[in-house]
TORVEXRO-756129 format. One line per field, with one value per residue (C-alpha): residue number from 1; x, y, z. Coordinates in steps of 0.1 Angstrom, whole numbers. Example, Ala and Ser with C-alpha at 12.3 -4.5 7.8 and 13.67 -1.06 7.14 Angstrom:
<sites>
vexza = (1,2)
xx = (123,137)
yy = (-45,-11)
zz = (78,71)
</sites>
This chain:
<sites>
vexza = (1,2,3,4,5,6,7,8,9,10,11,12,13,14,15,16,17,18,19,20,21,22,23,24,25,26,27,28,29,30,31,32,33,34,35,36,37,38,39,40,41,42,43,44,45,46,47,48,49,50,51,52,53,54,55,56,57,58,59,60,61,62,63,64,65,66,67,68,69,70,71,72,73,74,75,76,77,78,79,80,81,82,83,84,85,86,87,88,89,90,91,92,93,94,95,96,97,98,99,100,101,102,103,104,105,106,107,108,109,110,111,112,113,114,115,116,117,118,119,120,121,122,123,124,125,126,127,128,129,130,131,132,133,134,135,136,137,138,139,140,141,142,143,144,145,146,147,148,149,150,151,152,153,154,155,156,157,158,159,160,161,162,163,164,165,166,167,168,169,170,171,172,173,174,175,176,177,178,179,180,181,182,183,184,185,186,187,188,189,190,191,192,193,194,195,196,197,198,199,200,201,202,203,204,205,206,207,208,209,210,211,212,213,214,215,216,217,218,219,220,221,222,223,224,225,226,227,228,229,230,231,232,233,234,235,236,237,238,239,240,241,242,243,244,245,246,247,248,249,250,251,252,253,254,255,256,257,258,259,260,261,262,263,264,265,266,267,268,269,270,271,272,273,274,275,276,277,278,279,280,281,282,283,284,285,286,287,288,289,290,291,292,293,294,295,296,297,298,299,300,301,302,303,304,305,306,307,308,309,310,311,312,313,314,315,316,317,318,319,320,321,322,323,324,325,326,327,328,329,330,331,332,333,334,335,336,337,338,339,340,341,342,343,344,345,346,347,348,349,350,351,352,353,354,355,356,357,358,359,360,361,362,363,364,365,366,367,368,369,370,371,372,373,374,375,376,377,378,379,380,381,382,383,384,385,386,387,388,389,390,391,392,393,394,395,396,397,398,399,400,401,402,403,404,405,406,407,408,409,410,411,412,413,414,415,416,417,418,419,420,421,422,423,424,425,426,427,428,429,430,431,432,433,434,435,436,437,438,439,440,441,442,443,444,445,446,447,448,449,450,451,452,453,454,455,456,457,458,459,460,461,462,463,464,465,466,467,468,469,470,471,472,473,474,475,476,477,478,479,480,481,482,483,484,485,486,487,488,489,490,491,492,493,494,495,496,497,498,499,500,501,502,503,504,505,506,507,508,509,510,511,512,513,514,515,516,517,518,519,520,521,522,523,524,525,526,527,528,529,530,531,532,533,534,535,536,537,538,539,540,541,542,543,544,545,546,547,548,549,550,551,552,553,554,555,556,557,558,559,560,561,562,563,564,565,566,567,568,569,570,571,572,573,574,575,576,577,578,579,580,581,582,583,584,585,586,587,588,589,590,591,592,593,594,595,596,597,598,599,600,601,602,603,604,605,606,607,608,609,610)
xx = (-1112,-1120,-1154,-1153,-1179,-1183,-1206,-1235,-1252,-1288,-1311,-1320,-1356,-1350,-1366,-1330,-1324,-1357,-1345,-1313,-1326,-1351,-1321,-1295,-1328,-1330,-1294,-1287,-1311,-1297,-1267,-1283,-1280,-1260,-1223,-1229,-1262,-1269,-1300,-1322,-1343,-1365,-1368,-1346,-1331,-1333,-1327,-1298,-1277,-1261,-1241,-1225,-1196,-1185,-1152,-1157,-1149,-1177,-1203,-1245,-1241,-1209,-1214,-1246,-1233,-1201,-1233,-1252,-1216,-1213,-1245,-1248,-1208,-1230,-1253,-1223,-1199,-1227,-1222,-1247,-1238,-1250,-1219,-1201,-1181,-1171,-1147,-1140,-1116,-1145,-1168,-1179,-1208,-1211,-1239,-1241,-1272,-1257,-1253,-1221,-1232,-1211,-1183,-1145,-1141,-1105,-1109,-1115,-1090,-1071,-1043,-1036,-1005,-982,-960,-933,-912,-909,-871,-858,-876,-865,-873,-904,-916,-907,-929,-951,-953,-958,-986,-1009,-1004,-1013,-1044,-1055,-1054,-1073,-1103,-1106,-1112,-1136,-1164,-1193,-1172,-1168,-1190,-1179,-1171,-1141,-1124,-1092,-1072,-1033,-1011,-973,-951,-918,-924,-896,-878,-897,-935,-962,-974,-1018,-1032,-1065,-1077,-1115,-1137,-1175,-1190,-1211,-1177,-1162,-1133,-1111,-1120,-1116,-1080,-1075,-1085,-1064,-1032,-1040,-1041,-1017,-990,-1002,-996,-958,-956,-967,-966,-937,-913,-945,-955,-992,-1009,-1050,-1057,-1095,-1107,-1147,-1141,-1118,-1091,-1056,-1048,-1019,-1008,-983,-1006,-1039,-1070,-1096,-1116,-1130,-1143,-1177,-1180,-1208,-1241,-1241,-1246,-1273,-1277,-1254,-1256,-1249,-1214,-1213,-1238,-1220,-1246,-1238,-1199,-1183,-1162,-1136,-1125,-1104,-1120,-1137,-1116,-1119,-1098,-1062,-1056,-1073,-1048,-1018,-1029,-1036,-1002,-982,-999,-989,-954,-949,-968,-946,-908,-920,-919,-884,-869,-883,-873,-841,-836,-843,-822,-794,-795,-798,-840,-854,-875,-905,-935,-937,-970,-966,-999,-1000,-1036,-1045,-1083,-1084,-1074,-1110,-1084,-1052,-1025,-1001,-998,-985,-963,-980,-1012,-991,-971,-1001,-1018,-983,-981,-948,-940,-941,-920,-956,-970,-938,-954,-918,-882,-868,-842,-849,-866,-893,-936,-956,-996,-1019,-1055,-1063,-1088,-1118,-1107,-1091,-1058,-1029,-994,-969,-934,-906,-878,-842,-823,-794,-801,-781,-807,-839,-842,-845,-868,-892,-900,-903,-926,-945,-945,-958,-983,-999,-1009,-1014,-1051,-1056,-1068,-1041,-1015,-1012,-1032,-1010,-1034,-1004,-971,-953,-924,-910,-873,-851,-886,-894,-928,-950,-989,-1007,-1039,-1033,-1037,-1044,-1032,-994,-969,-975,-941,-951,-981,-964,-927,-947,-950,-986,-996,-995,-1022,-1043,-1038,-1056,-1056,-1082,-1064,-1028,-1046,-1063,-1031,-1010,-1039,-1038,-1003,-1001,-1030,-1012,-982,-1000,-1010,-979,-967,-991,-1029,-1018,-1011,-973,-949,-931,-905,-911,-878,-879,-907,-904,-930,-927,-935,-969,-993,-1026,-1058,-1087,-1098,-1067,-1061,-1025,-1015,-982,-961,-928,-921,-887,-868,-895,-887,-911,-900,-915,-946,-922,-891,-879,-851,-828,-794,-785,-745,-763,-782,-807,-826,-834,-813,-831,-856,-838,-832,-799,-794,-800,-776,-747,-749,-775,-800,-840,-869,-906,-894,-874,-906,-922,-887,-897,-931,-923,-903,-930,-956,-929,-929,-961,-969,-944,-946,-907,-877,-860,-828,-823,-838,-817,-826,-807,-793,-779,-805,-798,-824,-860,-865,-843,-861,-896,-878,-866,-901,-919,-896,-899,-937,-938,-947,-971,-935,-936,-968,-967,-990,-1005,-1033,-1034,-1061,-1084,-1062,-1063,-1037,-1039,-1033,-1005,-992,-1000,-988,-956,-947,-964,-937,-908,-917,-912,-879,-862,-830,-833,-851,-869,-881,-901,-939,-959,-976,-1007,-1000,-995,-1027,-1043,-1022,-1037,-1072,-1077,-1066,-1074,-1047,-1013,-987,-949,-923,-899,-864,-844,-846,-811,-779,-768,-766,-732,-729,-748,-719,-694,-710,-715,-759,-775,-806,-836)
yy = (-143,-151,-160,-195,-195,-228,-249,-243,-208,-201,-173,-149,-154,-195,-217,-220,-187,-191,-221,-207,-174,-187,-213,-189,-162,-192,-201,-161,-170,-202,-183,-168,-190,-221,-222,-246,-260,-274,-277,-279,-262,-272,-302,-323,-309,-278,-290,-267,-278,-253,-248,-229,-231,-201,-200,-215,-189,-169,-158,-154,-124,-126,-158,-141,-112,-131,-151,-120,-108,-132,-138,-99,-109,-129,-105,-79,-105,-114,-149,-167,-201,-229,-239,-214,-214,-181,-179,-151,-156,-163,-180,-199,-207,-231,-241,-266,-281,-319,-329,-316,-327,-355,-353,-345,-322,-307,-283,-253,-236,-203,-194,-157,-147,-122,-99,-103,-132,-145,-138,-174,-197,-228,-230,-212,-239,-269,-256,-245,-280,-299,-281,-281,-320,-321,-296,-316,-349,-331,-317,-351,-367,-340,-357,-353,-345,-309,-276,-275,-306,-306,-274,-265,-240,-237,-214,-215,-186,-175,-196,-179,-169,-134,-143,-160,-182,-190,-220,-230,-261,-265,-289,-286,-315,-331,-354,-385,-379,-399,-376,-346,-360,-361,-327,-310,-328,-308,-279,-283,-294,-264,-243,-255,-252,-219,-200,-213,-185,-163,-146,-152,-177,-190,-219,-227,-262,-265,-291,-273,-248,-246,-207,-197,-156,-145,-122,-135,-137,-162,-153,-181,-160,-165,-200,-197,-218,-257,-266,-282,-324,-339,-370,-402,-416,-453,-460,-489,-496,-460,-458,-453,-484,-461,-444,-456,-479,-459,-451,-461,-447,-439,-464,-490,-486,-483,-515,-531,-518,-531,-568,-570,-560,-582,-612,-597,-599,-633,-646,-628,-642,-677,-676,-665,-687,-718,-706,-704,-741,-758,-768,-791,-775,-784,-759,-729,-733,-699,-677,-641,-631,-599,-579,-576,-609,-633,-667,-677,-646,-676,-694,-728,-737,-769,-742,-713,-741,-755,-720,-716,-743,-754,-717,-726,-705,-695,-681,-657,-624,-609,-604,-579,-573,-594,-622,-635,-624,-652,-658,-683,-696,-707,-736,-707,-693,-660,-647,-643,-631,-648,-628,-654,-641,-653,-675,-660,-625,-614,-586,-607,-615,-572,-567,-594,-587,-550,-552,-585,-556,-524,-541,-558,-525,-505,-507,-479,-482,-466,-496,-529,-555,-582,-612,-629,-645,-683,-696,-726,-733,-711,-701,-665,-660,-628,-632,-602,-596,-600,-565,-577,-549,-558,-521,-488,-492,-521,-495,-464,-472,-495,-479,-503,-502,-465,-460,-473,-443,-416,-382,-392,-426,-403,-383,-408,-426,-398,-383,-418,-421,-386,-402,-434,-417,-389,-420,-429,-403,-383,-399,-439,-440,-452,-425,-446,-435,-459,-453,-471,-454,-455,-467,-506,-506,-488,-517,-512,-526,-539,-500,-487,-480,-471,-497,-486,-520,-533,-522,-540,-511,-488,-473,-463,-431,-415,-393,-358,-375,-350,-372,-404,-414,-446,-459,-486,-463,-483,-473,-468,-446,-418,-415,-413,-377,-360,-360,-395,-404,-380,-381,-410,-390,-394,-381,-384,-355,-379,-397,-363,-360,-400,-385,-353,-377,-402,-374,-364,-399,-408,-371,-378,-420,-415,-428,-403,-429,-429,-399,-378,-351,-326,-296,-306,-319,-349,-359,-355,-330,-308,-308,-303,-273,-263,-264,-254,-221,-216,-220,-248,-277,-292,-302,-327,-343,-381,-379,-410,-416,-379,-367,-348,-333,-298,-277,-255,-291,-301,-273,-271,-313,-304,-269,-296,-321,-293,-282,-319,-324,-290,-298,-283,-306,-283,-262,-295,-293,-324,-349,-334,-300,-317,-335,-300,-286,-318,-314,-276,-256,-221,-222,-201,-222,-208,-205,-237,-236,-253,-295,-310,-316,-344,-370,-371,-380,-408,-427,-422,-433,-473,-472,-506,-505,-528)
zz = (357,323,305,279,258,233,218,194,193,207,202,233,227,217,238,252,258,280,299,301,317,345,354,363,380,402,405,421,442,457,460,487,512,499,482,455,442,403,389,350,329,304,280,257,231,249,286,302,329,353,384,408,431,457,474,505,529,512,531,518,505,491,473,457,448,428,411,400,390,368,352,343,326,301,290,288,264,248,250,229,232,246,268,290,323,339,365,395,421,444,424,389,371,345,325,289,268,281,316,340,371,388,362,362,342,335,315,304,328,337,356,371,388,401,383,416,424,461,479,482,453,460,500,489,460,483,513,487,472,506,517,482,489,524,518,489,508,534,511,493,525,538,521,551,575,572,571,534,515,498,509,523,539,557,564,567,585,567,541,521,552,548,538,551,526,524,502,497,478,465,446,433,457,430,422,436,465,441,410,435,442,411,393,418,414,378,389,410,381,356,383,389,358,348,379,401,423,418,453,443,417,412,390,382,365,362,388,413,421,436,449,469,479,501,514,535,510,525,557,581,608,600,583,555,559,548,509,499,509,483,464,481,464,467,445,427,396,384,391,355,345,328,356,389,414,441,467,502,532,531,562,541,515,534,551,517,500,532,532,492,499,526,501,475,499,514,476,468,496,491,456,463,488,467,438,463,470,440,446,421,398,412,411,434,454,462,453,461,475,458,459,419,411,395,403,418,413,408,378,375,347,334,323,312,288,277,270,246,232,246,241,204,175,163,193,200,197,200,218,246,263,290,272,247,248,238,229,245,255,287,291,295,264,280,258,273,268,287,292,299,312,297,322,307,320,350,357,351,391,399,365,373,409,401,377,399,428,407,383,408,425,399,380,346,311,293,315,301,334,350,353,373,378,375,392,380,391,364,348,352,338,335,327,308,292,257,235,201,178,191,197,184,165,142,129,126,112,91,55,49,84,92,66,92,115,111,126,155,164,165,183,209,214,220,248,258,263,285,310,314,324,345,363,371,382,399,404,419,452,444,423,389,371,337,322,296,275,235,211,213,248,241,231,211,220,197,196,189,229,240,272,284,293,302,340,341,348,360,397,424,443,475,472,484,458,428,417,417,409,397,382,357,327,312,282,246,225,211,243,269,286,285,319,322,297,311,346,354,374,365,376,363,340,322,313,304,278,259,259,238,216,205,201,172,164,161,142,115,112,115,143,163,165,129,109,84,60,47,56,89,108,121,149,147,178,161,129,146,162,128,113,141,144,113,108,82,108,87,67,97,92,78,43,50,72,85,62,75,105,120,112,145,162,146,151,186,192,176,201,230,221,224,256,269,251,265,279,315,333,352,318,309,321,341,326,341,332,292,300,303,274,251,264,264,231,247,270,259,257,270,241,241,240,210,224,239,216,230,205,197,230,225,204,233,264,270,274,281,255,253)
</sites>
């Protein structure tokens, strides 16, 4: 399908070249009795790491033939760089001068699609999505319980009323189960962004692949030999703290979530009952039992009052739609941020419990961490980790502070926001639409890593739910998707639209809501479209703090943001596709349509904004 050659150059007769030749010869032989293997050759700095993976239905002869062809292809294409991956539809061969073992990789990737469309796209795509989700769960749970780990196939008869559907998913067996699931969901997201309605598509990434076809393409009549023994995946000393927690069984997850939900519902019931009866303002003795809390999840009011110096003005960090946020310090020295919901907010109760329910079950480096809550009479307090650099808008739209946002930092912030959204939409056990994503709700830690905050108006979706409607439109002018503003319809694509706006704001240091430029362009989205379409994208780049930026990267980021703000929600990519686009510059981006023209509409609608 494709060969990627990247990294430093080497010569065939160099030490690295000699080690690579020996290692590829060894792995070709290993393919005679295994569909997966990994090995190294040589010593640092000329050590080579390599692995191969054959499709799970390949017998040993077909596997060896495929790896042999891949090795020969590298020679034919004069691939003399120290990193490479070559994809066939039945195998993958990969090597590097640094370790690639037991590390999930989602780039570089490649897709192949049919030229033909299915007869009933709506029905077919719905069935395809459900089948791929089912196979993803099956594959991720198959480690140690299957002849071929992380491999699953399935068939659906007459998926579009005429054609059968055949699907296959597979991961390299050296990664953890949650990484396998995450990789497959990224691949599926990209398939949904590039290849819907087609009779066949293949998406290959270094750590996984997804394939579907209306014609049979896999053969399980003669199962392959067992792969070699795999390393244990339960050694807690080697778990990367930056990655998601090590997966537990689906049954345990369901039990934990149900238990937490019941506990929170009990709190909510007691809270409403107490307010209804006009109970005295005494401390609530309710506590929330969570596996991740180091102490009680329920803080007592005197502790928070002391930590914030009685909510002094000097400790006030900001004011939101539902209340103020204060900085505090606990007796153990830990700094916290306390959100105190306004007592006169008619919507505060619902938003309070929404945020507790959601954040109690979410853990990601790009989401703000909820430490606990407090209910005291009319006071409703949310206690978060303290994020020292406040919010992104404080830097981005300040003429002096924006100079500290160099190009590397801005790129890091964009990727971090994308990863946080991907977690909310697909990687967490819950499916969540934020609904109020904006620069003021992106907090920056000491290393300028972004953290998505303020989940008061977020909505929890069913796993297979695609959209919802509301008569109460909440959000912020300039960030809301047109279908949400006009009809109250929202989905994960609403968040994608907001993300696209934020990317343009990060690149230009300009606000979409108050952008004016000569020539009839009255908002940032259309200015971005104008400069990209005319090939003058660099006119949009903030000239402060963005030295050493890549011209091609800047143009690509504008291109990606324009894909995110297309008027038709179905035309916008998923966050899985966005992350892949951001990581793999080799992937060809589709041509965007002009962004939504709805600026005038915003002025004629009654919108609740924060």
